[in-house]
FITORLUM-161833 format. One record per residue (C-alpha): residue in three letters; x, y, z. Coordinates in pm, whole numbers, plus 50000, padded with zeros to 5 digits. Each point is the difference from the previous one (the first is absolute). Example, Ala and Ser with C-alpha at 12.3 -4.5 7.8 and 13.67 -1.06 7.14 Angstrom:
<sites>
<site 'Ala', <51230, 49550, 50780>>
<site 'Ser', <50137, 50344, 49934>>
</sites>
This chain:
<sites>
<site 'Met', <37469, 12183, 81243>>
<site 'Ile', <49945, 50367, 50088>>
<site 'Leu', <49781, 50239, 49799>>
<site 'Ser', <50087, 50366, 50048>>
<site 'Ile', <49729, 50253, 49910>>
<site 'Thr', <50088, 50355, 49895>>
<site 'Met', <49691, 50165, 49858>>
<site 'Asn', <50184, 50325, 49922>>
<site 'Pro', <50357, 49905, 49899>>
<site 'Ala', <50253, 50253, 49877>>
<site 'Ile', <50340, 50058, 49851>>
<site 'Asp', <50205, 50096, 50306>>
<site 'Lys', <50275, 50250, 49923>>
<site 'Ile', <50256, 50067, 50273>>
<site 'Tyr', <50223, 50305, 49958>>
<site 'Phe', <50303, 50004, 50231>>
<site 'Val', <50096, 50362, 50065>>
<site 'Asp', <50270, 50147, 50222>>
<site 'Asp', <49869, 50277, 50230>>
<site 'Tyr', <49649, 50035, 49854>>
<site 'Arg', <49856, 50352, 50033>>
<site 'Ile', <49663, 50144, 49898>>
<site 'Asn', <49999, 50251, 49710>>
<site 'Glu', <50344, 49890, 49877>>
<site 'Val', <50109, 49800, 49694>>
<site 'His', <50143, 49657, 50077>>
<site 'Arg', <50176, 49737, 49793>>
<site 'Pro', <49963, 49652, 50148>>
<site 'Thr', <50309, 49795, 50067>>
<site 'Lys', <49801, 49685, 49923>>
<site 'Val', <49656, 49906, 49865>>
<site 'Ile', <49818, 49669, 50052>>
<site 'Asp', <49687, 49904, 49803>>
<site 'Ser', <49800, 49700, 50117>>
<site 'Ala', <49655, 49846, 49992>>
<site 'Gly', <49845, 50150, 50309>>
<site 'Gly', <49701, 50021, 50222>>
<site 'Lys', <49981, 49846, 50344>>
<site 'Gly', <49886, 49659, 49881>>
<site 'Leu', <50278, 49971, 49746>>
<site 'Asn', <50250, 50073, 50275>>
<site 'Val', <49840, 49711, 50189>>
<site 'Ala', <50027, 49773, 49696>>
<site 'Arg', <50364, 50091, 49939>>
<site 'Val', <50109, 49925, 50357>>
<site 'Ala', <49800, 49676, 50024>>
<site 'Asn', <50157, 49891, 49671>>
<site 'Ile', <50350, 50079, 50129>>
<site 'Met', <49926, 49792, 50309>>
<site 'Gly', <49940, 49700, 49775>>
<site 'Glu', <49622, 49979, 49980>>
<site 'Lys', <49800, 49956, 49681>>
<site 'Val', <49811, 50327, 49948>>
<site 'Ala', <49735, 50134, 49764>>
<site 'Ala', <49909, 50368, 49967>>
<site 'Thr', <49674, 50158, 49896>>
<site 'Gly', <49825, 50335, 49974>>
<site 'Phe', <49916, 50240, 49719>>
<site 'Val', <50260, 50109, 49743>>
<site 'Gly', <49961, 50211, 49688>>
<site 'Gly', <50185, 50191, 49730>>
<site 'Gly', <50376, 50020, 49956>>
<site 'Asn', <50056, 50033, 50373>>
<site 'Gly', <49795, 49687, 50058>>
<site 'Lys', <50208, 49809, 49747>>
<site 'Phe', <50319, 50105, 50181>>
<site 'Ile', <49853, 49880, 50332>>
<site 'Lys', <49889, 49665, 49854>>
<site 'Asp', <50335, 49944, 49826>>
<site 'Glu', <50201, 50084, 50312>>
<site 'Val', <49792, 49763, 50212>>
<site 'Glu', <50047, 49717, 49752>>
<site 'Lys', <50377, 50061, 49989>>
<site 'Leu', <50009, 49926, 50372>>
<site 'Gly', <49835, 49662, 49947>>
<site 'Ile', <49672, 50112, 50157>>
<site 'Cys', <49688, 49863, 49832>>
<site 'Asn', <49801, 50269, 49813>>
<site 'Arg', <49627, 49995, 50081>>
<site 'Phe', <49931, 50368, 49929>>
<site 'Val', <49677, 50121, 49844>>
<site 'Arg', <50038, 50253, 49718>>
<site 'Ile', <49816, 50332, 50006>>
<site 'Ser', <49964, 50277, 49742>>
<site 'Ser', <50178, 50278, 50197>>
<site 'Asn', <50372, 50040, 50064>>
<site 'Ser', <50144, 49878, 50331>>
<site 'Arg', <50151, 50260, 50231>>
<site 'Ile', <50351, 50118, 50089>>
<site 'Cys', <50114, 50063, 50358>>
<site 'Ile', <50312, 50202, 50081>>
<site 'Asn', <50223, 49971, 50305>>
<site 'Val', <50275, 50256, 50059>>
<site 'Thr', <50249, 49858, 50250>>
<site 'Asp', <50241, 50248, 50158>>
<site 'Thr', <50320, 49805, 50060>>
<site 'Val', <50143, 50269, 50230>>
<site 'His', <49708, 50062, 50236>>
<site 'Lys', <49852, 49649, 49972>>
<site 'Thr', <49654, 50125, 49899>>
<site 'Cys', <49750, 49884, 49739>>
<site 'Thr', <49750, 50220, 49814>>
<site 'Glu', <49728, 49827, 49798>>
<site 'Val', <49774, 50121, 49719>>
<site 'Leu', <49731, 49742, 49924>>
<site 'Glu', <49771, 50018, 49697>>
<site 'Pro', <49637, 49902, 50073>>
<site 'Gly', <49989, 49749, 49715>>
<site 'Pro', <49731, 49908, 49747>>
<site 'Ile', <49623, 49994, 50047>>
<site 'Ile', <49867, 49644, 49985>>
<site 'His', <49685, 49950, 49793>>
<site 'Pro', <49717, 49769, 50118>>
<site 'Glu', <50067, 49744, 49726>>
<site 'Glu', <50368, 49984, 50105>>
<site 'Glu', <49899, 49943, 50363>>
<site 'Ala', <49760, 49723, 49892>>
<site 'Arg', <50271, 49835, 49791>>
<site 'Phe', <50237, 49993, 50298>>
<site 'Leu', <49741, 49854, 50237>>
<site 'Glu', <49916, 49732, 49746>>
<site 'Ala', <50366, 49907, 49958>>
<site 'Phe', <50074, 50004, 50375>>
<site 'Ile', <49858, 49655, 50077>>
<site 'Glu', <50232, 49840, 49747>>
<site 'Met', <50295, 50212, 50120>>
<site 'Ile', <49981, 49862, 50353>>
<site 'Ala', <49939, 49634, 49916>>
<site 'Asp', <50364, 49896, 50046>>
<site 'Val', <50104, 50240, 50280>>
<site 'Asp', <49982, 49965, 50378>>
<site 'Val', <50082, 50355, 50109>>
<site 'Ile', <49877, 50327, 49847>>
<site 'Thr', <50139, 50345, 50082>>
<site 'Ile', <49799, 50315, 49927>>
<site 'Ser', <50202, 50317, 50019>>
<site 'Gly', <49959, 50370, 49946>>
<site 'Ser', <49724, 50234, 49893>>
<site 'Leu', <49711, 49941, 49764>>
<site 'Pro', <50011, 50168, 49658>>
<site 'Gln', <49735, 50250, 49909>>
<site 'Gly', <49672, 49845, 49892>>
<site 'Leu', <49998, 49705, 50240>>
<site 'Val', <49762, 49999, 50295>>
<site 'Asp', <50135, 50011, 50355>>
<site 'Asp', <49897, 49642, 50075>>
<site 'Phe', <50186, 49854, 49700>>
<site 'Tyr', <50269, 49842, 50220>>
<site 'Gly', <49726, 49866, 50225>>
<site 'Arg', <49845, 49824, 49702>>
<site 'Leu', <50336, 49844, 49909>>
<site 'Ile', <50050, 49886, 50361>>
<site 'Glu', <49656, 49841, 50016>>
<site 'Thr', <50073, 49810, 49679>>
<site 'Ala', <50339, 49888, 50133>>
<site 'Asn', <49849, 49891, 50332>>
<site 'Ser', <49743, 49790, 49815>>
<site 'Gln', <50292, 49813, 49842>>
<site 'Gln', <50189, 49961, 50331>>
<site 'Lys', <50284, 50235, 49898>>
<site 'Lys', <50187, 50208, 50260>>
<site 'Val', <49993, 50373, 49923>>
<site 'Val', <50244, 50261, 50134>>
<site 'Leu', <49852, 50349, 49958>>
<site 'Asp', <50220, 50312, 50006>>
<site 'Ser', <49795, 50305, 49909>>
<site 'Ser', <49856, 50315, 50159>>
<site 'Lys', <49692, 50221, 50034>>
<site 'Glu', <49668, 49863, 49875>>
<site 'Ala', <50163, 49714, 49807>>
<site 'Leu', <50152, 49876, 50327>>
<site 'Arg', <49680, 50048, 50200>>
<site 'His', <49787, 49810, 49751>>
<site 'Gly', <50269, 49738, 49955>>
<site 'Val', <50027, 49933, 50374>>
<site 'His', <49627, 49930, 50022>>
<site 'Ala', <50044, 49730, 49735>>
<site 'Lys', <50228, 49813, 50247>>
<site 'Pro', <50344, 49965, 49837>>
<site 'Phe', <50241, 49765, 50173>>
<site 'Ala', <50247, 50281, 50080>>
<site 'Ile', <50027, 50379, 49982>>
<site 'Lys', <50300, 50233, 50043>>
<site 'Pro', <49888, 50359, 50060>>
<site 'Asn', <50203, 50266, 50180>>
<site 'Lys', <49854, 50211, 50280>>
<site 'Asp', <49887, 50282, 49769>>
<site 'Glu', <49816, 49756, 49773>>
<site 'Ile', <49819, 49841, 50294>>
<site 'Gln', <49876, 50329, 50143>>
<site 'Ser', <49800, 50074, 49687>>
<site 'Phe', <49737, 49759, 50139>>
<site 'Tyr', <50113, 49897, 50350>>
<site 'Asp', <49933, 50245, 50285>>
<site 'Gly', <50218, 49856, 50274>>
<site 'Ser', <50336, 50135, 50117>>
<site 'Leu', <50312, 49852, 49841>>
<site 'Asp', <50252, 50178, 50225>>
<site 'Ser', <50084, 49698, 50216>>
<site 'Ile', <50046, 49626, 49977>>
<site 'Glu', <49668, 49962, 50180>>
<site 'Gly', <49829, 50217, 49740>>
<site 'Leu', <50160, 49811, 49713>>
<site 'Thr', <49892, 49673, 50158>>
<site 'Glu', <49640, 50120, 50012>>
<site 'Ala', <50025, 50093, 49630>>
<site 'Leu', <50119, 49648, 49925>>
<site 'Arg', <49704, 49863, 50197>>
<site 'Phe', <49770, 50222, 49791>>
<site 'Phe', <50129, 49844, 49677>>
<site 'Leu', <49985, 49646, 50140>>
<site 'Asp', <49636, 50060, 50092>>
<site 'Leu', <49934, 50109, 49639>>
<site 'Gly', <50132, 49665, 49878>>
<site 'Val', <50361, 50079, 49904>>
<site 'Thr', <50209, 49697, 50098>>
<site 'Met', <50339, 50176, 50025>>
<site 'Pro', <49982, 50379, 50037>>
<site 'Met', <50340, 50170, 49991>>
<site 'Ile', <50059, 50367, 50086>>
<site 'Ser', <50315, 50153, 49854>>
<site 'Leu', <50197, 50235, 50225>>
<site 'Gly', <50265, 50093, 49744>>
<site 'Ser', <50352, 49987, 50139>>
<site 'Gln', <49852, 49891, 50334>>
<site 'Gly', <49890, 49668, 49854>>
<site 'Ser', <49643, 49873, 50024>>
<site 'Val', <49737, 49841, 50223>>
<site 'Ile', <49805, 49694, 49888>>
<site 'Ala', <49715, 49786, 50129>>
<site 'Phe', <49949, 49636, 49906>>
<site 'Glu', <49776, 49744, 50170>>
<site 'Ser', <49950, 50239, 50297>>
<site 'Gln', <50375, 50043, 50051>>
<site 'Val', <50158, 50344, 49964>>
<site 'Phe', <50358, 50035, 49878>>
<site 'Arg', <50237, 50298, 49989>>
<site 'Val', <50264, 49998, 49725>>
<site 'Gln', <50307, 50218, 50049>>
<site 'Ile', <50245, 50087, 49725>>
<site 'Pro', <50374, 50046, 50058>>
<site 'Ser', <50157, 50323, 49875>>
<site 'Ile', <50097, 50000, 49632>>
<site 'Asp', <50174, 50229, 49753>>
<site 'Val', <49695, 50137, 49817>>
<site 'Val', <50045, 50080, 49631>>
<site 'Asn', <49643, 50010, 49864>>
<site 'Thr', <49693, 49907, 50205>>
<site 'Val', <49757, 50004, 49703>>
<site 'Gly', <49865, 49650, 49947>>
<site 'Ser', <50094, 49870, 50345>>
<site 'Gly', <49637, 49946, 50095>>
<site 'Asp', <49948, 49813, 49674>>
<site 'Ala', <50304, 49784, 50070>>
<site 'Phe', <49850, 49923, 50342>>
<site 'Val', <49678, 49886, 49832>>
<site 'Ala', <50204, 49785, 49761>>
<site 'Gly', <50177, 49830, 50289>>
<site 'Cys', <49666, 49942, 50170>>
<site 'Ala', <49856, 49845, 49682>>
<site 'Val', <50305, 49777, 49955>>
<site 'Gly', <49975, 49880, 50360>>
<site 'Leu', <49629, 49929, 49965>>
<site 'Ser', <50053, 49814, 49673>>
<site 'Arg', <50268, 49785, 50163>>
<site 'Gly', <49785, 49925, 50304>>
<site 'Tyr', <50233, 50165, 50251>>
<site 'Lys', <49889, 50053, 50359>>
<site 'Val', <49908, 50357, 50087>>
<site 'Glu', <50332, 50098, 50163>>
<site 'Asp', <50196, 49885, 49695>>
<site 'Ile', <49762, 50185, 49767>>
<site 'Leu', <50059, 50319, 50196>>
<site 'Arg', <50378, 49955, 50003>>
<site 'Leu', <50007, 49946, 49624>>
<site 'Ala', <49766, 50292, 49930>>
<site 'Thr', <50197, 50236, 50224>>
<site 'Ala', <50332, 49892, 49850>>
<site 'Cys', <49870, 50062, 49647>>
<site 'Gly', <49873, 50346, 50093>>
<site 'Ser', <50324, 50096, 50173>>
<site 'Val', <50232, 49873, 49728>>
<site 'Asn', <49798, 50190, 49738>>
<site 'Ala', <50077, 50324, 50187>>
<site 'Met', <50372, 49927, 49965>>
<site 'His', <49986, 50012, 49617>>
<site 'Gln', <49949, 50282, 49750>>
<site 'Gln', <49755, 49805, 49784>>
<site 'Thr', <49637, 49998, 50110>>
<site 'Gly', <49861, 49658, 50088>>
<site 'Phe', <50333, 49818, 49995>>
<site 'Val', <50180, 49760, 50234>>
<site 'Thr', <50253, 49722, 49971>>
<site 'Ala', <49916, 49661, 50146>>
<site 'Asp', <50337, 49973, 50176>>
<site 'Glu', <49953, 50332, 50178>>
<site 'Val', <49647, 49911, 50103>>
<site 'Asn', <50102, 49662, 50136>>
<site 'Glu', <50281, 50163, 50200>>
<site 'Phe', <49774, 50277, 50130>>
<site 'Ile', <49732, 49758, 50122>>
<site 'Glu', <50222, 49906, 50294>>
<site 'Arg', <50011, 50364, 50113>>
<site 'Val', <49623, 50051, 50020>>
<site 'Glu', <49864, 49995, 50354>>
<site 'Ile', <49645, 49877, 50060>>
<site 'Val', <49840, 50016, 50343>>
<site 'Lys', <49660, 49869, 50102>>
<site 'Ile', <49847, 50292, 50191>>
<site 'Gly', <49650, 49883, 50077>>
<site 'Asn', <49703, 49775, 49949>>
<site 'Leu', <49657, 50121, 49895>>
<site 'Asp', <49801, 49711, 50152>>
</sites>
């Protein structure tokens, strides 16, 4: 079973607009409301791919009730912790003509110390029946920067594999707690890694840096150029075939979902990477954020190219 953590979930509202222009009035051609936040995108995709999934994080107010209800409708197990403040709303304006996305993201509620303590107390029980945990997105206001690190340390003590997908101080502290896998992009790495990332050699040294810190499977996202990954001293380059991009939002989350599914099923590393890459790519071919179909993913897997490019021994 997979537990997906979204500490700052949201109602995601996507407005599809033809020829979006600043300072003009627009009427969307379509609106999609969904339970959002990076971790909930992960949960949705993992669920579609046939895995049993639970979701947790903080929810509150009417927005929180919508999020909880939508998650339960999908057949995802609700392990959210209630808070006193209202959960946030995040808006995505997708221009269907120019293929662009503009996002407006609310910061979300401030978490009080007693709410943080309640979550940490409940976390041990939450992870008792899971084998893989994903931690995605930013921390809500009120939580300390090492909060993800504390969750990872707890998970490690129970022999659970953690996939961390965050940024800034939450990522830096989380990495030092030794998650099984991470998935930063180049910008996220350079907030605390000083080396060059302009070549395969530079990316390989960054992977070595994370391995030395205790991350078992560091993965660096290169967007449409694929990714580079290290595992057991081997370095792999994943290349993505060209696709008809509709909406890239949530593709990184779908990648994490595929990674979590592969880990939960005990796949070898190449098959984990193929599944993760296929999930991320198929998501970009759909309007809905954090959405794939299993048939499309299974077909796309055969198109993913993985090359072993080095050995760190």
